[in-house]
Each structure stands twice: as structure tokens, then as C-alpha cells.
VOZA-713339 format. One record per residue (C-alpha): residue in one letter; x, y, z. Coordinates in steps of 0.5 Angstrom, whole numbers, padded with zeros to 4 digits, always signed. Example, Ala and Ser with C-alpha at 12.3 -4.5 7.8 and 13.67 -1.06 7.14 Angstrom:
! residues 2
A+0025-0009+0016
S+0027-0002+0014
END
This chain:
! residues 900
X+0266+0046+0278
X+0267+0051+0285
X+0274+0052+0282
X+0271+0055+0275
X+0265+0059+0280
X+0270+0062+0284
X+0274+0065+0278
X+0268+0068+0274
X+0265+0072+0281
X+0273+0074+0282
X+0273+0076+0274
X+0266+0080+0275
X+0269+0083+0281
X+0275+0086+0277
X+0270+0088+0272
X+0265+0093+0276
X+0272+0095+0280
X+0275+0097+0273
X+0268+0100+0270
X+0267+0104+0277
X+0273+0107+0278
X+0275+0114+0275
X+0282+0115+0272
X+0287+0119+0275
X+0288+0124+0269
X+0284+0125+0262
X+0288+0127+0256
X+0285+0132+0252
X+0288+0134+0245
X+0289+0141+0243
X+0292+0142+0235
X+0293+0149+0233
X+0297+0154+0231
X+0302+0156+0236
X+0305+0162+0233
X+0299+0165+0229
X+0295+0172+0232
X+0289+0167+0234
X+0293+0161+0236
X+0298+0165+0242
X+0292+0169+0245
X+0288+0162+0245
X+0294+0158+0248
X+0294+0162+0253
X+0287+0161+0254
X+0287+0154+0254
X+0292+0154+0259
X+0289+0157+0264
X+0282+0154+0263
X+0285+0147+0265
X+0289+0150+0271
X+0281+0153+0273
X+0279+0146+0271
X+0283+0142+0276
X+0283+0148+0281
X+0275+0147+0280
X+0273+0141+0287
X+0266+0140+0284
X+0268+0138+0277
X+0272+0131+0275
X+0272+0129+0282
X+0279+0129+0283
X+0281+0126+0275
X+0285+0132+0272
X+0285+0135+0265
X+0292+0133+0262
X+0292+0139+0255
X+0296+0135+0251
X+0298+0141+0245
X+0301+0141+0238
X+0302+0145+0232
X+0298+0145+0227
X+0304+0150+0224
X+0298+0153+0218
X+0297+0147+0215
X+0293+0141+0214
X+0298+0136+0213
X+0302+0137+0219
X+0295+0138+0223
X+0293+0131+0221
X+0299+0128+0224
X+0298+0132+0230
X+0292+0130+0230
X+0294+0122+0231
X+0298+0124+0236
X+0294+0125+0241
X+0289+0120+0239
X+0296+0116+0240
X+0296+0118+0247
X+0289+0117+0248
X+0285+0124+0248
X+0278+0123+0248
X+0277+0130+0245
X+0280+0135+0241
X+0280+0142+0240
X+0281+0147+0235
X+0284+0148+0230
X+0282+0155+0228
X+0283+0154+0221
X+0277+0152+0217
X+0281+0148+0212
X+0285+0144+0218
X+0279+0143+0221
X+0277+0139+0215
X+0282+0135+0214
X+0281+0133+0222
X+0274+0131+0222
X+0275+0125+0218
X+0280+0123+0223
X+0276+0125+0229
X+0270+0122+0226
X+0273+0115+0223
X+0276+0114+0230
X+0271+0117+0234
X+0273+0123+0238
X+0270+0129+0238
X+0273+0134+0235
X+0271+0142+0237
X+0273+0148+0234
X+0273+0154+0238
X+0275+0159+0231
X+0272+0155+0225
X+0267+0158+0222
X+0265+0155+0215
X+0259+0154+0214
X+0260+0148+0210
X+0263+0144+0216
X+0257+0140+0218
X+0255+0135+0223
X+0251+0130+0217
X+0258+0130+0214
X+0262+0130+0220
X+0258+0127+0226
X+0263+0128+0231
X+0264+0135+0230
X+0262+0141+0234
X+0263+0148+0232
X+0263+0152+0239
X+0263+0159+0235
X+0258+0162+0230
X+0258+0159+0224
X+0259+0163+0218
X+0252+0162+0215
X+0250+0166+0221
X+0255+0172+0220
X+0253+0172+0212
X+0245+0173+0213
X+0247+0179+0218
X+0252+0181+0212
X+0247+0181+0207
X+0241+0185+0211
X+0247+0189+0213
X+0247+0191+0205
X+0241+0191+0205
X+0239+0196+0209
X+0243+0200+0205
X+0239+0198+0199
X+0245+0197+0195
X+0244+0192+0189
X+0252+0189+0187
X+0257+0188+0190
X+0264+0186+0190
X+0268+0180+0194
X+0274+0179+0196
X+0276+0173+0200
X+0281+0167+0201
X+0282+0162+0197
X+0280+0155+0201
X+0273+0153+0204
X+0274+0157+0209
X+0273+0163+0204
X+0269+0160+0198
X+0264+0157+0202
X+0263+0164+0207
X+0261+0168+0200
X+0257+0163+0197
X+0253+0163+0203
X+0253+0170+0203
X+0251+0171+0195
X+0244+0166+0197
X+0243+0170+0202
X+0244+0176+0198
X+0239+0173+0192
X+0234+0173+0197
X+0233+0181+0197
X+0234+0182+0190
X+0241+0183+0191
X+0247+0179+0188
X+0256+0179+0188
X+0257+0183+0182
X+0264+0179+0182
X+0269+0175+0186
X+0276+0176+0186
X+0279+0171+0190
X+0287+0172+0194
X+0292+0166+0196
X+0291+0164+0203
X+0299+0167+0203
X+0299+0173+0199
X+0303+0179+0198
X+0302+0185+0197
X+0303+0185+0189
X+0297+0180+0189
X+0293+0185+0193
X+0294+0191+0189
X+0293+0187+0182
X+0286+0185+0185
X+0285+0192+0188
X+0287+0194+0181
X+0282+0189+0176
X+0276+0192+0182
X+0276+0199+0181
X+0272+0200+0174
X+0267+0194+0174
X+0261+0199+0177
X+0261+0197+0184
X+0265+0200+0189
X+0262+0196+0195
X+0266+0191+0197
X+0265+0185+0202
X+0273+0183+0205
X+0273+0175+0208
X+0280+0173+0210
X+0284+0171+0215
X+0286+0174+0221
X+0292+0179+0219
X+0295+0184+0224
X+0298+0188+0220
X+0293+0190+0216
X+0297+0190+0210
X+0290+0189+0205
X+0288+0196+0207
X+0295+0199+0208
X+0294+0197+0200
X+0287+0199+0199
X+0289+0206+0201
X+0294+0207+0198
X+0290+0205+0191
X+0286+0211+0193
X+0281+0206+0195
X+0279+0208+0202
X+0276+0215+0199
X+0269+0218+0198
X+0265+0214+0195
X+0267+0207+0196
X+0264+0203+0202
X+0267+0197+0205
X+0264+0190+0209
X+0269+0186+0213
X+0267+0179+0216
X+0269+0178+0225
X+0277+0177+0222
X+0278+0185+0222
X+0275+0184+0229
X+0280+0180+0231
X+0286+0182+0227
X+0284+0190+0232
X+0283+0185+0238
X+0290+0182+0237
X+0294+0188+0237
X+0296+0193+0243
X+0293+0199+0245
X+0300+0202+0242
X+0298+0200+0235
X+0291+0203+0235
X+0294+0208+0229
X+0293+0202+0225
X+0286+0204+0225
X+0287+0210+0221
X+0287+0206+0214
X+0281+0204+0217
X+0278+0210+0217
X+0270+0208+0215
X+0270+0201+0214
X+0264+0197+0217
X+0265+0190+0220
X+0261+0184+0224
X+0264+0181+0231
X+0260+0177+0235
X+0257+0181+0239
X+0259+0178+0247
X+0254+0181+0253
X+0257+0184+0259
X+0257+0178+0265
X+0260+0177+0271
X+0265+0172+0269
X+0267+0176+0263
X+0269+0182+0267
X+0272+0178+0272
X+0276+0174+0266
X+0278+0181+0263
X+0281+0184+0270
X+0285+0177+0271
X+0287+0178+0264
X+0290+0185+0265
X+0293+0183+0271
X+0298+0177+0268
X+0299+0182+0263
X+0302+0187+0267
X+0306+0181+0271
X+0309+0179+0264
X+0305+0172+0265
X+0302+0174+0258
X+0303+0176+0252
X+0298+0177+0248
X+0292+0181+0248
X+0286+0178+0249
X+0281+0176+0243
X+0274+0174+0243
X+0278+0167+0240
X+0281+0167+0246
X+0274+0167+0251
X+0270+0161+0246
X+0277+0157+0246
X+0278+0158+0255
X+0269+0156+0254
X+0271+0150+0249
X+0276+0147+0255
X+0270+0148+0260
X+0265+0144+0256
X+0270+0139+0254
X+0271+0139+0261
X+0264+0139+0264
X+0262+0133+0259
X+0267+0129+0261
X+0265+0130+0268
X+0258+0128+0265
X+0261+0121+0262
X+0265+0120+0268
X+0259+0120+0273
X+0254+0117+0269
X+0259+0110+0269
X+0262+0111+0263
X+0269+0108+0262
X+0274+0112+0257
X+0276+0106+0254
X+0279+0105+0247
X+0279+0098+0243
X+0283+0097+0236
X+0279+0098+0229
X+0279+0092+0226
X+0279+0095+0218
X+0286+0098+0221
X+0288+0092+0224
X+0288+0089+0218
X+0292+0095+0214
X+0297+0095+0220
X+0300+0089+0218
X+0304+0093+0212
X+0309+0097+0215
X+0304+0103+0217
X+0303+0103+0224
X+0296+0105+0223
X+0293+0099+0227
X+0297+0102+0233
X+0291+0108+0233
X+0285+0105+0237
X+0276+0107+0237
X+0275+0112+0242
X+0269+0107+0245
X+0265+0113+0249
X+0266+0117+0244
X+0259+0118+0241
X+0257+0118+0250
X+0262+0124+0250
X+0259+0127+0245
X+0252+0126+0246
X+0253+0130+0253
X+0257+0136+0250
X+0251+0137+0246
X+0247+0138+0252
X+0250+0143+0256
X+0248+0149+0258
X+0252+0153+0262
X+0254+0160+0263
X+0261+0162+0259
X+0265+0168+0258
X+0262+0169+0251
X+0255+0168+0254
X+0251+0162+0255
X+0255+0156+0252
X+0249+0151+0249
X+0248+0148+0241
X+0242+0147+0236
X+0241+0140+0233
X+0246+0142+0228
X+0252+0142+0234
X+0253+0149+0232
X+0254+0154+0239
X+0248+0158+0238
X+0250+0165+0239
X+0248+0172+0241
X+0250+0175+0235
X+0253+0181+0231
X+0256+0187+0233
X+0255+0191+0227
X+0261+0197+0229
X+0264+0203+0224
X+0271+0205+0224
X+0271+0213+0226
X+0277+0217+0227
X+0282+0212+0230
X+0276+0209+0234
X+0271+0203+0234
X+0265+0206+0234
X+0258+0201+0236
X+0253+0203+0230
X+0248+0197+0231
X+0247+0190+0234
X+0244+0185+0229
X+0241+0177+0231
X+0236+0172+0227
X+0231+0175+0233
X+0232+0182+0232
X+0235+0183+0226
X+0238+0190+0226
X+0237+0195+0232
X+0240+0200+0236
X+0239+0196+0242
X+0243+0190+0244
X+0239+0182+0243
X+0235+0179+0249
X+0239+0175+0253
X+0234+0170+0252
X+0230+0170+0245
X+0224+0165+0244
X+0226+0158+0242
X+0224+0159+0236
X+0228+0164+0234
X+0224+0168+0229
X+0225+0174+0227
X+0219+0180+0230
X+0222+0186+0226
X+0221+0186+0218
X+0226+0190+0214
X+0222+0196+0214
X+0223+0196+0222
X+0231+0196+0221
X+0235+0201+0224
X+0242+0203+0226
X+0245+0208+0228
X+0250+0214+0224
X+0255+0211+0219
X+0261+0216+0218
X+0263+0213+0211
X+0271+0213+0208
X+0272+0220+0206
X+0269+0223+0212
X+0262+0222+0209
X+0256+0222+0213
X+0251+0221+0207
X+0250+0213+0204
X+0255+0213+0198
X+0253+0210+0191
X+0256+0205+0192
X+0257+0204+0183
X+0263+0207+0179
X+0260+0214+0175
X+0264+0214+0170
X+0270+0219+0169
X+0273+0224+0164
X+0278+0217+0164
X+0273+0212+0162
X+0267+0215+0161
X+0261+0211+0159
X+0260+0208+0152
X+0254+0208+0149
X+0251+0206+0144
X+0246+0210+0138
X+0242+0207+0132
X+0245+0210+0126
X+0238+0211+0123
X+0237+0213+0115
X+0229+0215+0117
X+0226+0219+0121
X+0232+0222+0123
X+0229+0226+0127
X+0229+0222+0133
X+0237+0220+0133
X+0242+0222+0127
X+0249+0223+0126
X+0250+0230+0123
X+0255+0234+0119
X+0261+0234+0124
X+0259+0226+0127
X+0256+0229+0132
X+0249+0225+0135
X+0244+0228+0136
X+0236+0229+0136
X+0229+0228+0140
X+0232+0222+0143
X+0239+0224+0145
X+0236+0232+0148
X+0231+0228+0152
X+0237+0224+0155
X+0243+0229+0156
X+0236+0233+0159
X+0234+0227+0164
X+0242+0227+0165
X+0242+0234+0167
X+0237+0233+0173
X+0242+0227+0176
X+0245+0229+0183
X+0252+0227+0180
X+0255+0228+0174
X+0256+0222+0169
X+0260+0223+0163
X+0259+0219+0157
X+0261+0219+0150
X+0256+0216+0144
X+0258+0212+0138
X+0254+0210+0132
X+0252+0203+0130
X+0249+0201+0123
X+0252+0201+0116
X+0248+0208+0114
X+0244+0204+0108
X+0239+0202+0113
X+0237+0202+0120
X+0240+0198+0125
X+0236+0192+0128
X+0234+0194+0135
X+0236+0187+0138
X+0243+0187+0137
X+0244+0195+0141
X+0240+0191+0146
X+0245+0185+0145
X+0251+0189+0145
X+0250+0192+0152
X+0248+0186+0154
X+0255+0183+0153
X+0258+0189+0156
X+0261+0191+0150
X+0257+0198+0151
X+0255+0201+0158
X+0248+0203+0155
X+0244+0205+0150
X+0240+0211+0147
X+0235+0212+0142
X+0228+0210+0139
X+0228+0204+0143
X+0221+0200+0144
X+0220+0196+0151
X+0218+0190+0149
X+0217+0184+0154
X+0224+0179+0151
X+0228+0185+0152
X+0226+0187+0159
X+0230+0180+0161
X+0236+0181+0159
X+0237+0189+0160
X+0233+0195+0165
X+0230+0200+0162
X+0228+0207+0164
X+0221+0209+0165
X+0219+0210+0159
X+0219+0218+0155
X+0216+0216+0150
X+0208+0213+0149
X+0207+0209+0144
X+0204+0203+0140
X+0202+0199+0133
X+0198+0203+0128
X+0195+0202+0122
X+0196+0208+0116
X+0193+0207+0110
X+0190+0211+0104
X+0185+0216+0106
X+0180+0221+0102
X+0180+0227+0104
X+0173+0230+0100
X+0169+0231+0105
X+0174+0237+0108
X+0172+0244+0108
X+0171+0250+0112
X+0164+0248+0114
X+0165+0243+0117
X+0161+0245+0123
X+0154+0244+0118
X+0155+0237+0116
X+0152+0233+0121
X+0145+0235+0119
X+0142+0236+0113
X+0140+0241+0110
X+0132+0238+0111
X+0134+0238+0118
X+0137+0244+0119
X+0131+0248+0117
X+0125+0244+0121
X+0130+0245+0127
X+0130+0252+0126
X+0123+0252+0125
X+0121+0248+0131
X+0125+0253+0136
X+0121+0259+0132
X+0114+0254+0133
X+0116+0253+0141
X+0117+0262+0141
X+0110+0262+0139
X+0106+0256+0143
X+0111+0258+0150
X+0108+0266+0149
X+0101+0264+0148
X+0101+0259+0153
X+0105+0263+0157
X+0102+0270+0156
X+0095+0270+0161
X+0099+0268+0167
X+0107+0271+0167
X+0109+0277+0168
X+0116+0275+0163
X+0112+0274+0157
X+0107+0281+0158
X+0109+0288+0156
X+0110+0292+0150
X+0110+0288+0143
X+0118+0290+0142
X+0119+0287+0149
X+0115+0281+0148
X+0118+0279+0141
X+0125+0279+0144
X+0123+0275+0150
X+0119+0271+0146
X+0125+0268+0141
X+0131+0269+0146
X+0127+0265+0151
X+0127+0259+0145
X+0133+0259+0143
X+0137+0259+0150
X+0133+0253+0151
X+0139+0249+0147
X+0144+0252+0153
X+0139+0252+0158
X+0140+0259+0160
X+0133+0260+0160
X+0132+0267+0165
X+0124+0267+0164
X+0120+0261+0168
X+0113+0257+0165
X+0107+0257+0170
X+0102+0254+0166
X+0101+0247+0167
X+0101+0246+0159
X+0107+0251+0158
X+0111+0246+0162
X+0109+0239+0159
X+0110+0243+0152
X+0118+0245+0155
X+0119+0237+0158
X+0118+0234+0151
X+0121+0239+0147
X+0128+0239+0152
X+0128+0231+0151
X+0128+0233+0143
X+0133+0237+0144
X+0138+0233+0148
X+0137+0228+0143
X+0138+0232+0138
X+0144+0235+0140
X+0148+0229+0143
X+0147+0226+0136
X+0150+0233+0133
X+0155+0233+0138
X+0158+0225+0136
X+0157+0226+0129
X+0161+0233+0129
X+0167+0230+0133
X+0166+0223+0128
X+0167+0228+0122
X+0173+0232+0125
X+0178+0226+0128
X+0175+0221+0123
X+0177+0221+0115
X+0172+0216+0110
X+0177+0211+0108
X+0179+0209+0100
X+0181+0202+0101
X+0177+0196+0105
X+0181+0196+0111
X+0178+0197+0117
X+0181+0194+0122
X+0187+0189+0125
X+0182+0184+0123
X+0180+0186+0116
X+0188+0186+0115
X+0191+0180+0117
X+0185+0177+0113
X+0186+0179+0107
X+0192+0177+0103
X+0195+0184+0101
X+0202+0186+0103
X+0204+0190+0109
X+0209+0194+0110
X+0214+0196+0117
X+0219+0199+0118
X+0227+0195+0118
X+0230+0195+0124
X+0224+0195+0129
X+0221+0189+0132
X+0214+0190+0128
X+0216+0184+0124
X+0216+0178+0131
X+0211+0182+0133
X+0207+0181+0127
X+0209+0173+0125
X+0208+0171+0132
X+0203+0173+0134
X+0198+0175+0128
X+0201+0169+0124
X+0203+0173+0118
X+0207+0170+0114
X+0214+0174+0112
X+0213+0173+0105
X+0207+0179+0106
X+0211+0183+0110
X+0216+0189+0106
X+0221+0192+0108
X+0221+0199+0109
X+0226+0205+0111
X+0225+0212+0110
X+0218+0216+0110
X+0219+0217+0102
X+0218+0209+0101
X+0212+0209+0106
X+0209+0214+0101
X+0212+0210+0095
X+0209+0204+0098
X+0202+0206+0100
X+0201+0210+0093
X+0203+0205+0089
X+0197+0200+0093
X+0197+0193+0093
X+0198+0187+0087
X+0202+0187+0081
X+0205+0194+0082
X+0209+0193+0088
X+0206+0197+0094
X+0203+0196+0100
X+0195+0196+0102
X+0197+0199+0109
X+0204+0200+0114
X+0204+0198+0121
X+0209+0202+0125
X+0209+0205+0132
X+0205+0212+0134
X+0211+0216+0133
X+0214+0215+0126
X+0206+0215+0123
X+0204+0221+0127
X+0211+0225+0123
X+0209+0221+0117
X+0203+0224+0117
X+0205+0231+0119
X+0205+0233+0112
X+0201+0228+0108
X+0193+0229+0107
X+0192+0223+0103
X+0194+0219+0108
X+0191+0217+0116
X+0190+0213+0122
X+0186+0206+0121
X+0183+0203+0128
X+0186+0205+0134
X+0193+0204+0137
X+0194+0196+0139
X+0200+0193+0143
X+0202+0200+0147
X+0208+0200+0149
X+0213+0205+0150
X+0221+0208+0149
X+0226+0208+0154
X+0234+0208+0155
X+0237+0201+0155
X+0242+0200+0161
X+0246+0194+0163
X+0242+0189+0169
X+0241+0193+0175
X+0244+0198+0174
X+0243+0204+0179
X+0244+0209+0173
X+0238+0206+0170
X+0233+0208+0177
X+0236+0215+0178
X+0235+0216+0171
X+0228+0214+0171
X+0226+0219+0176
X+0229+0225+0172
X+0225+0223+0166
X+0219+0224+0169
X+0222+0230+0173
X+0222+0233+0166
X+0215+0230+0163
X+0212+0234+0170
X+0215+0240+0168
X+0215+0244+0160
X+0222+0242+0158
X+0219+0234+0155
X+0214+0239+0150
X+0219+0244+0149
X+0224+0238+0147
X+0218+0235+0142
X+0217+0243+0139
X+0224+0244+0138
X+0224+0237+0133
X+0216+0236+0131
X+0213+0243+0131
X+0216+0247+0124
X+0212+0250+0124
X+0206+0246+0126
X+0207+0240+0131
X+0203+0233+0127
X+0196+0232+0129
X+0194+0226+0130
X+0190+0222+0124
X+0183+0220+0123
X+0183+0214+0125
X+0175+0211+0123
X+0171+0212+0117
X+0166+0218+0117
X+0159+0217+0119
X+0153+0219+0113
X+0150+0225+0115
X+0144+0225+0120
X+0137+0225+0116
X+0131+0228+0119
X+0128+0222+0117
X+0132+0220+0124
X+0128+0224+0128
X+0121+0224+0125
X+0118+0220+0131
X+0120+0225+0136
X+0118+0231+0132
X+0112+0227+0131
X+0111+0227+0137
X+0113+0233+0140
X+0109+0237+0135
X+0103+0232+0138
X+0103+0234+0145
X+0104+0242+0142
X+0098+0242+0138
X+0093+0238+0144
X+0097+0243+0149
X+0095+0250+0144
X+0087+0246+0143
X+0086+0245+0152
X+0088+0253+0152
X+0084+0255+0146
X+0077+0251+0149
X+0079+0253+0156
X+0080+0261+0154
X+0074+0260+0148
X+0069+0258+0155
X+0073+0264+0160
X+0071+0268+0154
X+0063+0266+0153
X+0063+0266+0160
X+0065+0273+0161
X+0061+0275+0155
X+0055+0273+0158
X+0056+0276+0165
X+0056+0283+0162
X+0051+0283+0156
X+0045+0288+0157
X+0038+0286+0155
X+0036+0292+0153
X+0042+0293+0148
X+0042+0289+0140
X+0044+0283+0141
X+0048+0283+0133
X+0054+0283+0133
X+0060+0282+0127
X+0064+0277+0126
X+0071+0281+0126
X+0068+0284+0132
X+0067+0278+0136
X+0074+0276+0134
X+0077+0283+0135
X+0073+0282+0142
X+0076+0275+0143
X+0084+0277+0142
X+0083+0283+0146
X+0081+0278+0152
X+0086+0273+0152
X+0091+0279+0152
X+0088+0280+0159
X+0091+0277+0164
X+0087+0270+0167
X+0089+0273+0174
X+0084+0279+0172
X+0079+0275+0170
X+0078+0270+0176
X+0077+0276+0181
X+0072+0279+0176
X+0068+0272+0176
X+0069+0272+0184
X+0066+0278+0185
X+0060+0276+0180
X+0058+0270+0184
X+0059+0273+0191
X+0053+0279+0189
END
């Protein structure tokens, strides 16, 4: 028993000793391509980092960091073998590779054997911790870079771009993220051109030739580092580095330029006007010292490559791994490996797969690695929840005259800005700027242009825009093919004038579509634009909802709407139409009323108002002018007496009602014709079973069928104005005509221009407009809309209208509602009676008041000694003399008599 206890005690002591003992050497694998542009600089940077770590006594506490380097030779297969080699040598972590495609393969191995994989260059956004839990990204993900690139494209308001990329996980996934980001701002990738990973100049030439005439001239290039810049050399030979082209590049170009020696900077000439992104690395003491150290090593020929951003990321990666290992050892963890049962069972064959062991401390090392936070060469090194490096953002640069100029910065916090991103942004990482607040410095575009290129290929003489126009058989004033096979018409002239106002030249050719027997179906014209058979469609094309979903329309150049046209009766039209609102009795009574009011107001005002006194001729003129001027409210005389004002109040109210009624009735008569059919509007037309005519090829057929549930059997196709007239004259029933025709207002106005037997019923409905058709997201549609607005604001649009439709007179609108009956005296009898009653009462009051004054006046002047008898005629004569006296004089006379 004592021997057993002693053995247990010794075993426990040995276990504690082994667990607490730090290893002399810790192996870390580095799998990357030694001879690549990135690999050459990264190899040197990692070797320097290992030397610095082993020379720093504050970390690893005497344990030596050993870097086992394996050349992946740009092959996923060789990279996988390299990963097995370093794991077989018990590497606790793997650094690299720089290629996202190789990282994809090695990530499966590192996850299976629980060895953390840290890449300083793989930016493929699909490499995620959710799929590969032991993968850590020591560079900024392309998901962030593509967000910056999308902001850059939207900043310059380009809606479509062409993407050229390497055809592997790195290229495809990066462009996929860019497409998602662009779609958030109503932009899109118009076309994608993949390049093989090991592309040659012939392949680049084929791709560029295919992309030249697709429309958009904004290109995004996303590929691997290429120190020779072969892609842009071919682009220059293809004359695609000239004006009107736009080139955006991801960080691969900055890596390519960094790897070039200063003596080779002349190659920047082929990049004139290119705009790119590169990781923003803030200046720090560590970075400054390392750059100086690198240059000194170059001068001593210890280093034969240029310092690149990826090299600095590689340097920081070694330090991050070293700090995580130091933390792991400090926590008392032992670096041990164990067999995997599944691998052990597979190893019974001759594959020797059972040799590979699982790193028991892999999860803890991964935890410490993702928790580190230290100042590195590339900025503060720390990771987010997805095990991606939290970068400082990107720098926006522009190649100008062989020099790289910084025009701005981008970060998720500040978006596009001319100021560098803050060193310590808020943890929420939410932007504080809207798209309107974003700002960049001036950019010099290809060709030396300082103004923003249009970013769209404008048709040239070699390849003009193909524009389809309808070959109409009726209403050919809008568009037609003339005798010389040319295209002309109102719509064509509007289009030509609008293109003349564009700030650039556009070459196009018209191609008619239709059989020449009947109008083509306009939906077919729109579909041919959608199918890319034509670039645009010009004509009398109505803007309807289902068409706007698949094409872009310009601003409407004609306002339209559906109207009903039917036969009308013009028998009431005459030269003396202004007399028709009133009957003869009404005119007579109204005229007599003016005379009566003239007399009444003169009687009531004569004694108190100087305006109504004077010679008889003057009084007669004043009396008549005052009465008739009340119609226009321009009286120069004022009423003073209370009774006169009372009569005027009632008279003006009567005039208000009468004149308003006259105006309304005359307006109706001038704009309305009496119908000769029972149709009064859309309701009565749909309620009947009469046939309805429509223009062949228009949207009216589908509109009436779908919105008013009119059976197709009631809808009759008509092709020309002559058929319109014939069908309306035949009428419904067995004669084979129609009760009415439903068509757009411009056609009907033209139809009614020289036909007086037909008119418009009711008001226009289904308000629409005519516009020119372009493919979806075409920038020309936007520019042409601006030109159309300029035409409408000037007289040019009306001049074109007069040219085609005013021969000799412009078509006027026809009547749309039935003419009302004439206004009868009975309609106003009550109002006239009220006015007459008030007038009589005022006269009676005036008469009684005047008689009373006359009696008093006579009594004061009566002489008792004189005879009192006086004849009746004498009394009447004296009474009228009294009335002619001014009332003020009479009142003064009474006052004097009373005081005496």
C-alpha cells in the first residue's frame, strides 16, 4: 500500500512539473508564396518580427519563437501540403497564406486540427469565423472595402459600373459584396467580366474589347497584385485610359505600386486618372521607426524588396501570435498535442494520416489571440466579434502626372471625408455623416479631365443608337415615314430639339416598326427596348404603370388622358350666341329694371345729392349712366340718402345673382354642345351594350377590359380618322358603327380639328402623358427629361405644335357636356319682386316725407289777408317746385321760423 501511495505522489509531482515548465522553443508555421510580390516583402517582415520577439525579454520569458516557413508556390494543393508539414512539426499556429483561395483550403485543415490560422493578406469576405472558427483575419475584409468603394461610386452619382475581377473565391466574393452594397443606393453592376487567375495579355485584350461598347464606362478592377501593371498597359493600348473613362481599383494596385522600386515609378504614367483605395495606416512612432529601419537594411543589402502594407500586416501578425502564446503560457497552459480517434482509425491504411495530432491548447490560444489589443505598425491591433481586424479605414488616392495623391479617406464612422479617420472612433462604429455631408478633394480623371465624366458610352458614328419608331397608318402627324423613307412628325421633331439641348452630341438612327397596314402594338416597341434590340423608342408612347416597371421614360412632352367622342348637334351655334343665356322676356325685364332704378335713385337723391342736380340734360345723363354703371361697379356718384342706399343694396344683390348666372350660362353654351346621343359620360357608356371604338395598337383595349370590365366583343378596332368618322356616323346597331370612341386627347383634338359633327363627352379621365422610352437606368433619359423641360419653358415646344397641327388654325377643344336651357324670367321672379317691393316702399316713404314738409312749408308762408283758394294744377305745380328745392334749404327755412 505504501508503494502505491508513493507512486501516486511521484506521478502527481511530475505532472505539475511538466505543466508548469515553459518549452524552450515554440513552433509557428508560415505558409505563403515566397516569390510573389506580397510574399517577398512579407517574408522579410516576419523574419524581422521573429528576431524582435526573441530579442524582447518582456515576452515569452526565455522561450524562443521558431518560424517554420513553407512555400505554397501560389497553389492551394501545395499550400495544403505545407500546412500539414508545419502541423506535423507541432506548430501551434499558422501564419498566411496571402491568397484567399489557398486560405479557403487550409482553413479546413486548421479547423479540423484546432490550429489557429492567421492571414495577413486574405481579404475574401466569405472567409468567416462562422464557417472556419479557427480563422483570424489580420487585414481589413473586402466587405469593408466594397462598402467604401460603393460609397465612392455613389458619391459621383454613377448608377452602373462594369466589374473586372479574377475568377476565384477572392474575386467573385468581393464583387458580390460590391453588388450588394451598390444596390442599397439604387446603383448596380451592369456587367461582370472574370479573368483567369493566371491571365495573359490576350485575355485582357478580349475582355476590354467586349466591355467597350456596353454603355457604362465606369470600371471596377479587383484582382491580385501585379507589379508589371499588365492590365492597364493593355487598357492604354486600347485607348481606354482617355477621356470619358473612369477606373476604380481595390487595394491590389497600391500593393503593386508599393512593391515597385522608386526607379520604376515611370510606370505610373499608364495609370493617369485612376482612383483607388488602399488601407489607411496612421503615422505612429512604431511605423516611423520601422520604415527607417527597413531603408537602412535596404542600403546594406540585407533587404531586397520594398516595404509594403502587407509586410507591415505580416510583422504585426507575428507579434500578435507571440503575445497570444505568451498569454497562453502565462496562464499555465501546456503546448501539447493529442491523437484524434477519427484520424487514428483512418491511419490503419498506408496514408499515415494518423500522424497528425490535434492541438489541445488551440481554443485557448484562439481566445487569447482575438482578445489582444496593442499598438502595431498598422495601427491599433484588435479584432471584432467575427475575428476580423478592426482597421482604420481606407485612403482614397488618385494618380496624377505620375504621382499618387490622396484625395480623401473613408471609414465606417466618418464615411468619405477629406480628414483622416479618428484614431479612437466610438465603439458603436456608426457613421455620423449622411451622403450629403461626404466630401472628397479634386480628382483628375483619365485624359486630364477635372470635371466628372459622364460614365456612360455615348453613341458615336460608328455605332449610333438604334431608335425604333412606330410606322403609323393613322394620325401620321405625330410620326410617319415620308416618301424618301425618312422619319418625321411632331414626336420626332420634339426628340430632335431635345437632343440639341444636350451638353454632348449623340448619334442615332431611326428604324420604323410596323407592317404599314395598321398601327403596331406599342407594348411590342417597349419590349424590343427591354430585349436590347433597340436602345430607345420614340413616338406617341403613353406612360403606363406596367411599362415603367421595365423601361425608363423621359419627362412627358405631351399631357394626355382618355376622352369619349360622340356625335353632337351644332344647331345652336350662332353669331348672337351671347344673347342665348337669357330669354327675350328676361332681357326686356332686365333692361326696364335699369331704367326704373335710374328714375328711383334720381328721385331719392335729387333733393340731397349735388351729383344729381343741375341742368335737365346733365341730370338725365347722370341718371342713366349711374344706373348702367352699377353693372360694372364703376359709379362716380355716391348715394347719400338712407332710402337711396337701401334701394341700391337690393339692386346690387339682384345684379350679382343675374350677372353670375349669365356668366355661367354663357360659359356653358360656348364650351358645350348639345349631344345627339344618349351618352353623357363613362357611366352611361359602360352601362349600355353599344359597341365602343378604340385605336388599334394603343393601351385603351387592355385598360377598358381590365378597369371597366367591358367585354372584348364590344370593343371595335379603328385605324384612322376616316374610320373614326365612318364608324361614328353609322352609329351602333346593325349598321356596324359605334356609339362612341375612347382615345387619348391629342388624337381626338386632331380628329375634331375639321369635324364639327362630333364632340368630347364629359371630362378626360385616366390622365397620362407621352414620353420617350429608354432602357432601365439609362442616364440619357434623365438628361433628355431636363431638355424637354427647357423646351416646355420656352416657346419651342409650342412652335413645333403649330408646325404640325395649326394648318391654318390650331385644333380647339370641343364641347364636353350638354348645353343647358336658356335662363327664364321665372327663375328670377322672386328676386325681381323683392327688389320692386323695396323700391316702392322707399318711394312711398320719400313721398310721405316730402308731402309732410310741403304742407308745413305752405302753412308758414300763407298770408291771412289773401284768398285761400288755389287750383289743383297750381298745387301740383307748386309741389314739384318744392321737390326741386334742395332739402337742406328747406330745413334751414324751418329752423329760422322756429327760432323767430
